[in-house]
VOFI-792526 format. One line per field, with one value per residue (C-alpha): residue in three letters; x, y, z. Coordinates in steps of 0.05 Angstrom, whole numbers. Each point is the difference from the previous one (the first is absolute). Layout:
# VOFI-792526
type = ALA,... $
px = X,... $
py = Y,... $
pz = Z,... $
This chain:
# VOFI-792526
type = MET,ARG,GLU,ALA,ALA,GLN,TYR,ARG,SER,THR,LEU,ARG,THR,ILE,VAL,ALA,ASP,LEU,ARG,GLN,ALA,ARG,HIS,LYS,GLY,VAL,ALA,GLU,GLY,VAL,GLU,VAL,ASN,PHE,ARG,ILE,ASP,ILE,GLY,ARG,ARG,THR,PHE,GLY,LEU,GLU,GLY,SER,PRO,PHE,LEU,PRO,VAL,PRO,THR,ALA,LEU,GLN,VAL,LYS,ALA,THR,VAL,ALA,ALA,THR,GLU,SER,TYR,ALA,SER,ASP,GLN,VAL,GLY,ILE,ARG,PHE,LEU,PRO,SER,GLY,GLY,ALA,SER,GLY,GLY,SER,ILE,GLU,VAL,ILE,ARG,ALA,SER,GLY,SER,GLY,THR,ARG,LEU,ARG,VAL,ASP,TRP,LEU,SER,GLY,GLN,VAL,SER,GLN,GLU,PRO,LEU,LEU $
px = 520,50,-42,-13,74,15,-54,27,76,-13,-42,54,51,-39,-13,74,25,-49,22,75,-13,-26,53,59,-31,-3,67,43,-44,-11,-62,-15,-47,-41,-20,-46,4,-73,20,61,-36,57,14,55,40,34,69,-9,-17,-76,-37,-54,-72,-23,-45,-60,-1,-17,29,-37,20,-29,56,7,-4,76,18,-20,56,10,-14,-52,45,-27,27,-3,54,27,28,52,-45,-39,-62,-16,-32,-48,-49,-23,23,-51,22,-52,-14,-28,-62,-7,20,61,30,8,62,-6,54,-13,24,11,32,23,-25,-21,-71,-33,-74,-39,-31,-72 $
py = -1224,-23,21,67,15,-19,44,62,-19,-5,66,39,-27,22,75,0,-20,47,58,-19,-3,69,31,-36,25,72,-4,-33,31,-67,-44,-55,-56,-39,-69,-55,-62,-32,-72,-3,38,38,78,54,54,-11,-22,-26,-74,-5,-28,-47,8,-50,-53,26,62,27,58,36,67,48,36,39,-35,21,-35,-70,-46,-71,-63,34,54,70,58,77,43,54,67,45,56,-30,-30,-67,-44,-10,-59,-42,-65,-38,-47,-48,-49,-70,29,50,61,42,68,39,37,56,36,70,9,76,2,-69,-5,-67,2,-64,-20,-57,-42,-5 $
pz = 2038,-48,-56,29,15,-72,-22,40,-20,-74,-3,37,-42,-65,23,20,-69,-33,48,-12,-78,1,43,-39,-66,26,37,-57,-60,-29,-15,47,-4,51,-30,17,-33,5,-26,47,64,6,4,13,-37,-65,10,73,21,-3,63,-1,16,50,-18,43,-33,-75,-33,-59,-35,-45,-42,-60,-66,-14,61,-13,-15,-26,43,47,23,14,33,20,-27,42,-30,14,1,61,-43,-19,-53,58,19,59,28,48,54,14,62,-8,38,-57,38,-18,-16,-68,-9,-49,-37,-26,-68,9,71,5,67,29,41,26,10,29,-52,14 $
């Protein structure tokens, strides 16, 4: 049960961070970056404390080549226009099931779908 709770909590937090980044970018007219540090197993909005990925979970990301940074960091950049650099984030449970979060590059909208 603990793993299931960690999975749901991590998924909710990532979705909330992505949506907050889009909202902040549009509201404040600035670029906002959501980052994942694959090596350190952390994630969050640039400029805020990063949160840990629970050990029972795996996070993978597919992002634009321009959004790959040093030391295993990748990101999705949200623009003042409401768009984003786009990409997807997979949150995977130990069983192999999980969820893919997609960020549309044109609208910056966040959607989710189960991994098959």
